[in-house]
Steps between C-alpha positions, in 0.01 A plus 500: 500500500641844410554767764267798527480839669168663588449876518270621778410851614290660773398863540330616816379819661460530879265746665330546837122518521388589851675239718542246216801441277389455139711376210393504135711276281549357153709186459611301199677166463660336196476831314716374212264203446784245516411131489619376839498142623619445859756221534347357819145463364346167400307687229800673339452313170123553494433856616722811523451777755228755414585784260464872570307571820407856600299581812387813681386518858446678825643403840365649823687453828293548814 
């Protein structure tokens, strides 16, 4: 199996809202859409890791 390198990124913005800590974020994994097959997986010949994944979210700390 060939080697691979995945590119991931995360951008976040922290702010305070009353007594809560709020973080808005956008995160992305495998941004180069590389076919990746982990060496320690039983399924490495059947299924690669997922392609580009981008998510946005909100985290509130009480």
